[in-house]
LOZA-454833 format. One record per residue (C-alpha): residue number from 1; residue in one letter; x, y, z. Coordinates in steps of 0.05 Angstrom, whole numbers. Layout:
R   seq   type        x        y        z
R   NUM      A        X        Y        Z
...
//
This chain:
R   seq   type        x        y        z
R     1      M       -1        0       -1
R     2      T       24       71      -17
R     3      T       10      131       23
R     4      T       23      204        5
R     5      A       -7      246       56
R     6      Y       52      285       91
R     7      E       56      350      126
R     8      V      113      395      145
R     9      A      118      397      220
R    10      V      179      442      224
R    11      A      199      479      162
R    12      A      277      482      166
R    13      E      343      475      129
R    14      A      382      426      166
R    15      T      443      400      131
R    16      L      431      329      158
R    17      G      368      322      197
R    18      E      367      258      241
R    19      G      346      221      302
R    20      P      274      240      313
R    21      T      250      215      383
R    22      W      189      226      420
R    23      D      202      247      493
R    24      P      132      227      530
R    25      A      158      266      592
R    26      T      157      333      559
R    27      G      109      317      500
R    28      R      163      338      451
R    29      L      193      312      392
R    30      I      272      316      397
R    31      W      310      315      328
R    32      I      378      338      312
R    33      D      423      367      253
R    34      V      483      321      256
R    35      L      529      370      215
R    36      G      501      431      240
R    37      S      513      413      315
R    38      R      444      428      334
R    39      V      390      399      376
R    40      H      316      414      360
R    41      T      253      400      399
R    42      Y      180      408      374
R    43      D      118      413      413
R    44      P       59      390      366
R    45      A        7      413      416
R    46      T       33      484      417
R    47      G       81      492      357
R    48      H      133      516      404
R    49      R      207      500      380
R    50      T      277      503      411
R    51      I      344      498      382
R    52      R      407      485      425
R    53      T      475      486      393
R    54      T      530      435      410
R    55      E      602      446      415
R    56      Q      614      386      365
R    57      H      579      345      315
R    58      V      521      306      348
R    59      G      498      238      321
R    60      A      437      224      365
R    61      V      402      253      428
R    62      K      355      212      478
R    63      P      316      230      539
R    64      R      341      206      608
R    65      A      300      175      660
R    66      G      311      229      709
R    67      G      305      288      659
R    68      G      360      315      615
R    69      L      387      284      553
R    70      V      443      237      535
R    71      L      481      256      471
R    72      N      520      213      421
R    73      L      576      267      406
R    74      R      638      262      361
R    75      D      683      248      419
R    76      G      639      204      460
R    77      V      576      202      501
R    78      G      555      264      544
R    79      L      499      275      596
R    80      L      464      339      597
R    81      D      428      351      663
R    82      P      359      389      670
R    83      D      399      448      696
R    84      D      434      448      631
R    85      T      501      422      665
R    86      F      541      381      618
R    87      R      587      323      634
R    88      W      622      267      595
R    89      L      596      197      610
R    90      Y      647      169      565
R    91      R      700      204      521
R    92      E      746      174      470
R    93      P      766      217      414
R    94      V      786      181      348
R    95      P      813      226      296
R    96      G      769      225      238
R    97      R      709      189      268
R    98      R      645      219      290
R    99      A      582      192      327
R   100      N      520      168      285
R   101      D      459      143      304
R   102      A      437      112      373
R   103      A      379       79      408
R   104      V      362       63      479
R   105      A      358      -10      490
R   106      P      303      -44      534
R   107      D      354      -46      596
R   108      G      364       25      588
R   109      S      434       26      560
R   110      L      449       65      500
R   111      W      471       29      434
R   112      A      513       83      406
R   113      G      541       81      332
R   114      T      602      112      301
R   115      M      625      124      232
R   116      R      688      156      201
R   117      Y      679      220      164
R   118      D      704      193       98
R   119      E      660      131      108
R   120      A      720       84      102
R   121      T      697       10      104
R   122      G      700      -16      173
R   123      G      717       46      208
R   124      G      656       52      253
R   125      T      632       16      310
R   126      L      565       -3      351
R   127      S      578       -1      425
R   128      R      534       -9      487
R   129      V      540       49      535
R   130      S      517       34      607
R   131      P      487       80      653
R   132      D      554       79      694
R   133      G      598       91      629
R   134      T      620       23      619
R   135      V      628       14      544
R   136      T      623      -55      508
R   137      T      633      -58      435
R   138      L      580      -99      400
R   139      L      598      -93      327
R   140      P      672      -73      315
R   141      D      674      -67      242
R   142      V      616      -27      213
R   143      T      620       27      165
R   144      V      557       77      173
R   145      S      525       52      237
R   146      N      452       72      230
R   147      G      380       52      251
R   148      T      374       10      314
R   149      G      306      -18      345
R   150      W      276      -70      384
R   151      S      212     -116      376
R   152      P      157      -99      418
R   153      D      170     -167      457
R   154      G      243     -147      467
R   155      R      264     -211      434
R   156      R      294     -183      368
R   157      V      336     -121      352
R   158      Y      341      -95      282
R   159      Y      402      -56      255
R   160      V      427      -23      191
R   161      D      499      -12      170
R   162      T      480       32      110
R   163      P      528       11       55
R   164      T      506      -62       60
R   165      R      435      -42       38
R   166      R      409      -88       90
R   167      V      362      -88      151
R   168      D      392     -143      194
R   169      V      361     -175      254
R   170      F      391     -205      318
R   171      D      362     -245      372
R   172      Y      369     -202      434
R   173      T      397     -244      489
R   174      D      424     -224      553
R   175      G      429     -153      532
R   176      L      468     -174      472
R   177      P      457     -184      397
R   178      V      468     -254      373
R   179      D      453     -294      309
R   180      R      457     -238      256
R   181      R      416     -247      192
R   182      P      386     -206      139
R   183      L      317     -186      146
R   184      V      311     -149       79
R   185      T      361     -121       25
R   186      I      342      -55       -8
R   187      E      347      -55      -83
R   188      E      394       -7     -113
R   189      S      341       35     -148
R   190      A      311       50      -78
R   191      G      366       86      -42
R   192      F      401       64       19
R   193      P      371       42       91
R   194      D      382       96      142
R   195      G      344      105      207
R   196      L      287       57      232
R   197      T      234       49      280
R   198      V      191      -14      301
R   199      D      113       -6      310
R   200      A       65      -39      358
R   201      D       55      -92      306
R   202      G      128     -109      304
R   203      C      136      -80      233
R   204      V      201      -43      216
R   205      W      196       23      186
R   206      V      260       45      151
R   207      A      275      114      119
R   208      L      310      108       50
R   209      W      372      157       38
R   210      G      365      176      -36
R   211      G      301      138      -41
R   212      A      252      194      -21
R   213      A      210      146       17
R   214      V      198      110       82
R   215      R      180       36       78
R   216      R      145      -11      128
R   217      Y      166      -88      127
R   218      T      136     -143      165
R   219      P      172     -184      217
R   220      T      186     -234      162
R   221      G      213     -179      112
R   222      E      152     -173       67
R   223      L      146     -105       40
R   224      D       78      -77       66
R   225      R       75       -2       49
R   226      V      109       52       18
R   227      I      106      128       34
R   228      P      142      166      -19
R   229      L      165      237        5
R   230      P      185      300      -34
R   231      A      257      303       -1
R   232      T      304      255      -34
R   233      L      347      246       28
R   234      T      300      216       82
R   235      T      343      199      140
R   236      A      301      170      195
R   237      C      232      161      226
R   238      A      197      153      293
R   239      F      130      154      321
R   240      G      106      212      366
R   241      G       47      252      390
R   242      A        6      235      451
R   243      D      -20      168      422
R   244      L       40      154      382
R   245      T        6      149      319
R   246      D       39      202      279
R   247      L      103      181      243
R   248      Y      156      238      242
R   249      V      211      235      189
R   250      T      276      276      185
R   251      T      308      296      121
R   252      A      375      326       96
R   253      R      402      374       41
R   254      V      475      357       46
R   255      G      512      354      -23
R   256      L      449      372      -60
R   257      D      454      425     -114
R   258      R      378      438     -119
R   259      P      348      405      -56
R   260      H      272      403      -51
R   261      P      241      463      -12
R   262      T      224      409       42
R   263      A      299      383       46
R   264      G      323      395      117
R   265      S      255      400      145
R   266      L      216      351      196
R   267      L      157      319      162
R   268      V       96      282      191
R   269      I       53      233      170
R   270      P       -6      239      215
R   271      G      -43      172      234
R   272      A        6      131      196
R   273      G        7       71      248
R   274      K       17       58      322
R   275      G       86       65      356
R   276      V      115       34      419
R   277      A      137       77      477
R   278      Q      212       81      478
R   279      P      254       73      540
R   280      A      291      130      569
R   281      F      368      126      583
R   282      Q      379      102      654
R   283      G      440      145      667
//
């Protein structure tokens, strides 16, 4: 099934919009501009927006259980307290490497991805960052670590290393990913898989970089739905709103000579489906 009803939630010109995340505690949608070093929030009930600048490129931002934010930054993972105090939870600068997408696991840890600026093969990682700052490398040789999400029952975890063109699935056992296998491979004409989210039916929604669309796949890998969008570089998606039925999609304009007017904006497809409440980082 193809759906075309989208709206512009926030008109913007983000260089690399990414990481939409619904924060139920504040009723706001958090999203970022990776290369613009900005953290955006949007309250759909009031239309109120905020923009915060970070001191370095930011790959992902997620809510914390006690308030504040956890940030996947170029040099590591940092914590922003409710009073705006910043501190590093884990810091390990690597020349030529930056943070990318991240997700909070069912156990409250942060699964944080990295990649090289030049996108060198195997130059990135996916790591588990515990609330106490302990870091465990889960996947040591990824290229562009991207979308990560869990099935509603917490038994499976989905993952994208973008250049593989695959959405992979693992069993989630004792807090670790095991038995990696492909769920779906995106055909070359459709772009590259980027960010993803998992809905209440256990289906995987994936944004297609260069594909101007978001797709929904069943837990068995069958293509179930396509949402074409005007912005070529769709980057990530997440359900939001009070009832988690609106699908928010981030977009980018980096490298485009003639970007569509919506490129870099936050888009929304009202009533697209039903999301699952995401855990907050426990640190």
